[in-house]
C-alpha positions as CSV (number, residue, x, y, z in Angstrom):
1,X,0.0,0.0,0.0
2,X,0.9,3.6,-0.3
3,X,0.7,4.9,3.2
4,X,1.2,8.4,4.4
5,X,2.6,9.4,7.9
6,X,1.8,12.9,9.1
7,X,3.8,13.5,12.3
8,X,7.2,11.8,12.3
9,X,8.4,12.2,15.8
10,X,9.8,9.2,17.7
11,X,6.7,7.1,17.3
12,X,5.7,8.3,13.9
13,X,9.2,7.5,12.5
14,X,9.2,4.0,14.2
15,X,5.8,3.3,12.7
16,X,7.0,4.4,9.3
17,X,10.1,2.2,9.5
18,X,8.0,-0.8,10.4
19,X,5.5,-0.3,7.6
20,X,8.4,0.0,5.1
21,X,9.9,-3.2,6.4
22,X,6.6,-4.8,5.7
23,X,6.8,-3.8,2.0
24,X,4.7,-0.7,2.0
25,X,5.5,2.5,0.1
26,X,5.7,5.2,2.7
27,X,5.3,9.0,2.2
28,X,6.0,11.3,5.1
29,X,5.2,14.9,6.2
30,X,6.1,16.7,9.4
31,X,5.8,20.4,10.3
32,X,9.5,20.4,11.1
33,X,10.9,18.9,7.9
34,X,14.1,17.8,9.6
35,X,12.2,15.1,11.4
36,X,11.4,13.4,8.1
37,X,15.1,12.8,7.2
38,X,15.5,9.5,9.0
39,X,12.6,8.0,7.1
40,X,13.7,9.6,3.9
41,X,17.1,8.0,4.2
42,X,15.4,4.6,4.6
43,X,13.4,5.2,1.4
44,X,10.3,7.1,2.3
45,X,9.2,9.9,0.0
46,X,8.7,13.3,1.7
47,X,5.6,15.5,0.9
48,X,5.8,19.3,1.0
49,X,2.3,19.7,2.6
50,X,-0.4,17.5,4.2
51,X,-2.5,18.1,1.1
52,X,0.2,16.6,-1.1
53,X,0.6,13.7,1.3
54,X,-3.1,12.8,1.2
55,X,-3.2,13.1,-2.6
56,X,-0.4,10.5,-3.0
57,X,-1.6,7.8,-0.6
58,X,-4.4,5.2,-0.1
59,X,-4.3,5.7,3.6
60,X,-2.9,8.3,5.9
61,X,-1.8,7.8,9.5
62,X,-1.6,10.9,11.7
63,X,0.2,10.9,15.0
64,X,0.2,14.5,16.3
65,X,0.8,16.4,19.5
66,X,-2.7,17.6,20.5
67,X,-6.1,18.8,19.3
68,X,-4.7,22.1,17.9
69,X,-2.2,20.2,15.8
70,X,-4.9,17.8,14.5
71,X,-7.1,20.7,13.6
72,X,-4.3,22.5,11.7
73,X,-3.1,19.4,9.9
74,X,-6.5,18.2,8.8
75,X,-8.5,21.5,8.3
76,X,-5.8,24.2,8.0
77,X,-4.3,25.7,4.9
78,X,-2.8,22.9,2.8
79,X,-4.4,20.4,5.2
80,X,-5.1,16.8,4.6
81,X,-8.7,17.5,3.7
82,X,-8.1,20.3,1.3
83,X,-7.8,18.1,-1.8
84,X,-9.9,15.3,-3.2
85,X,-9.7,12.5,-0.6
86,X,-12.9,10.6,-1.4
87,X,-12.4,6.9,-0.7
88,X,-9.2,7.3,1.3
89,X,-8.8,6.1,4.9
90,X,-7.5,8.3,7.7
91,X,-6.1,6.5,10.8
92,X,-5.8,9.0,13.6
93,X,-3.3,7.7,16.2
94,X,-2.7,10.7,18.4
95,X,-3.1,10.5,22.2
96,X,-5.9,13.0,22.7
97,X,-9.3,13.2,24.4
98,X,-12.1,11.2,22.7
99,X,-14.0,14.4,22.0
100,X,-11.2,15.5,19.7
101,X,-11.7,12.4,17.5
102,X,-15.5,12.8,17.5
103,X,-15.1,16.5,16.4
104,X,-12.9,15.5,13.5
105,X,-15.0,12.7,12.1
106,X,-17.7,14.8,10.4
107,X,-15.2,16.8,8.4
108,X,-13.6,13.6,7.2
109,X,-16.9,12.1,6.3
110,X,-18.0,15.2,4.4
111,X,-15.1,14.7,2.1
112,X,-16.1,11.1,1.3
113,X,-13.3,9.5,3.2
114,X,-13.2,6.9,6.0
115,X,-11.7,7.5,9.4
116,X,-10.8,5.5,12.5
117,X,-9.1,6.6,15.7
118,X,-6.4,4.0,16.3
119,X,-4.0,5.0,19.1
120,X,-1.5,2.3,20.0
121,X,-0.1,1.0,23.3
122,X,3.7,0.6,23.4
123,X,6.8,2.7,22.7
124,X,9.4,2.9,19.9
125,X,10.9,-0.5,20.3
126,X,7.6,-2.4,20.1
127,X,6.6,-0.2,17.1
128,X,9.7,-1.2,15.2
129,X,9.0,-4.9,16.0
130,X,5.3,-4.9,15.2
131,X,4.4,-5.6,18.9
132,X,2.1,-2.7,19.7
133,X,-1.5,-3.0,20.8
134,X,-4.0,-1.1,18.7
135,X,-7.4,0.2,19.8
136,X,-9.7,1.0,16.9
137,X,-12.7,3.3,17.2
138,X,-15.0,3.6,14.1
139,X,-17.6,1.9,12.0
140,X,-17.3,-1.8,11.3
141,X,-16.5,-1.0,7.7
142,X,-13.8,1.5,8.4
143,X,-12.3,-0.7,11.2
144,X,-12.1,-3.6,8.6
145,X,-10.2,-1.4,6.2
146,X,-7.8,-0.2,9.0
147,X,-7.2,-3.7,10.5
148,X,-4.7,-4.9,7.8
149,X,-2.5,-1.9,8.4
150,X,-2.8,-2.0,12.2
151,X,-2.0,-5.7,12.1
152,X,1.4,-4.9,10.6
153,X,2.2,-2.7,13.6
154,X,0.4,-4.6,16.4
155,X,0.5,-8.0,18.1
156,X,-3.1,-7.4,19.0
157,X,-5.8,-5.2,17.5
158,X,-9.1,-4.5,19.2
159,X,-12.1,-2.7,17.7
160,X,-13.5,-1.2,20.9
161,X,-16.4,0.9,19.7
162,X,-17.3,4.0,17.6
163,X,-15.1,7.0,16.8
164,X,-13.5,8.2,20.1
165,X,-13.5,4.7,21.7
166,X,-9.9,4.1,20.7
167,X,-8.8,7.3,22.3
168,X,-10.6,6.6,25.5
169,X,-9.1,3.1,25.7
170,X,-5.6,4.4,25.1
171,X,-5.8,6.9,27.9
172,X,-7.2,4.1,30.2
173,X,-4.3,1.7,29.5
174,X,-1.7,4.5,29.8
175,X,-3.0,5.6,33.2
176,X,-1.7,2.7,35.4
177,X,1.8,2.9,33.8
178,X,2.0,6.7,34.2
179,X,1.1,6.6,37.9
180,X,3.3,3.6,38.4
181,X,6.4,5.6,37.9
182,X,5.4,7.7,41.0
183,X,4.2,4.7,42.9
184,X,7.5,2.9,42.3
185,X,9.5,5.9,43.2
186,X,7.7,6.1,46.6
187,X,8.2,2.4,47.1
188,X,11.9,2.7,46.5
189,X,12.1,5.6,48.9
190,X,11.0,3.3,51.7
191,X,14.1,1.1,51.2
192,X,16.5,3.8,50.1
193,X,18.5,3.5,53.3
194,X,19.1,-0.3,52.9
195,X,21.9,0.3,50.5
196,X,20.6,-2.4,48.0
197,X,22.0,-1.9,44.5
198,X,19.8,-0.6,41.8
199,X,20.0,-3.7,39.6
200,X,19.2,-6.0,42.6
201,X,16.2,-3.8,43.6
202,X,14.7,-3.8,40.1
203,X,15.2,-7.5,39.8
204,X,13.4,-8.1,43.2
205,X,10.5,-5.9,42.3
206,X,10.2,-7.5,38.8
207,X,9.8,-10.9,40.4
208,X,6.9,-9.9,42.7
209,X,3.3,-8.7,42.6
210,X,4.7,-5.2,43.0
211,X,6.2,-5.1,39.5
212,X,4.2,-4.8,36.3
213,X,5.4,-6.8,33.2
214,X,7.3,-3.8,31.9
215,X,9.9,-3.9,34.6
216,X,11.8,-6.8,33.1
217,X,12.2,-5.5,29.5
218,X,12.8,-2.0,30.8
219,X,15.1,-3.1,33.7
220,X,18.4,-1.9,32.3
221,X,17.0,1.5,31.5
222,X,15.5,1.8,35.0
223,X,18.7,0.7,36.6
224,X,20.5,3.5,34.6
225,X,17.9,6.0,35.7
226,X,18.4,5.0,39.4
227,X,22.1,5.3,39.0
228,X,21.6,8.7,37.5
229,X,23.5,7.7,34.4
230,X,24.1,10.7,32.1
231,X,22.7,9.1,29.0
232,X,19.5,7.2,29.8
233,X,17.9,6.4,26.4
234,X,14.8,8.4,25.8
235,X,11.8,6.5,24.6
236,X,9.1,8.6,26.3
237,X,10.1,11.7,28.2
238,X,8.8,13.3,31.3
239,X,7.0,16.1,29.4
240,X,5.2,13.5,27.2
241,X,3.9,11.8,30.4
242,X,2.7,15.2,31.7
243,X,0.8,15.7,28.5
244,X,-0.9,12.3,28.7
245,X,-1.8,12.9,32.4
246,X,-3.4,16.2,31.5
247,X,-5.3,14.5,28.7
248,X,-6.6,11.9,31.1
249,X,-7.8,14.6,33.5
250,X,-9.5,16.3,30.5
251,X,-11.2,13.1,29.5
252,X,-12.4,12.4,33.1
253,X,-13.8,16.0,33.5
254,X,-15.8,15.5,30.4
255,X,-17.3,12.4,31.9
256,X,-17.7,13.9,35.4
257,X,-15.3,11.5,37.0
258,X,-12.5,12.2,39.5
259,X,-9.0,11.0,39.0
260,X,-7.3,12.0,42.3
261,X,-4.2,9.7,41.8
262,X,-3.6,11.1,38.3
263,X,-3.9,14.7,39.6
264,X,-1.3,14.0,42.3
265,X,1.0,12.3,39.9
266,X,0.8,15.2,37.5
267,X,1.9,17.5,40.2
268,X,5.1,15.5,40.7
269,X,5.8,15.4,37.0
270,X,5.1,19.1,36.7
271,X,7.7,19.8,39.4
272,X,10.2,17.5,37.8
273,X,9.7,19.3,34.5
274,X,10.1,22.7,36.1
275,X,13.3,21.5,37.7
276,X,14.7,20.7,34.2
277,X,13.9,17.1,33.9
278,X,11.2,17.5,31.1
279,X,13.3,16.1,28.2
280,X,14.7,13.1,30.2
281,X,13.2,9.7,29.9
282,X,10.1,9.1,32.2
283,X,12.0,6.5,34.2
284,X,14.3,9.2,35.5
285,X,11.3,10.3,37.6
286,X,12.5,7.6,40.0
287,X,15.8,9.5,40.6
288,X,14.1,12.8,40.7
289,X,11.8,11.6,43.6
290,X,14.6,10.0,45.5
291,X,16.5,13.3,45.4
292,X,13.6,15.6,46.0
293,X,10.7,13.7,47.6
294,X,11.4,15.1,51.0
295,X,10.6,18.6,49.7
296,X,6.9,17.5,49.4
297,X,6.7,16.9,53.2
298,X,5.8,13.9,55.2
299,X,2.8,12.0,53.8
300,X,2.9,14.0,50.5
């Protein structure tokens, strides 16, 4: 297939690489053109505008920062919907509130195109290996069209409901992991004085009910973070987690539901970012808390 990727940050680029490896012809566009170079060097064709990208491709994947970026890329000048896109499929993979996807859908339908929201669970490594989990929101017909593409990226694909359902599901699965970084940091603070090495601590936790399944594959990265290594690989930074936490709260407010644990976790991530940790990998929150947790006072 000829597939377009609009938004070639870390995840967009990894998704593009995977789809090329599967034999697809990939076209790419990004607001900052420099971020398309890695894909271009691997054989992707770069489009000058979103309109050009949509015109070239059978399907377009968008993985963008927020609702404002989605509005600009789809409906702005030289946007994806400016040309003739009848019969094409748009797969919106951004992590945004479900209302953002529902607001976009009528504009896509008015142009005679199909749309699903299909955010994915997982980071750069699983994206390159085709081991993400995909959550499709959309009609049965559009979901069926999107599934063959999603299957090349994901080890599991779930059609979870109408437009917006995928976005809601993605926020739900991200929530426990986002707050786990803070929960794990607090747990480590209780044994900080024991002098147990970082690698041994991570190994102990990963073998107990206190450790989610991500601890083992991410163990080396977490150990580096705890040792405050200068070059912890960045697969999802502190500011990206902050953005997701804010989006979870926005989704909850729209449903009239409280998320007190998310709100408290966001406060810690905000303080870490204000202290200059925003571009560091999210696992470094552990080191931030062990250094600064006492400033929050006893009991939080």
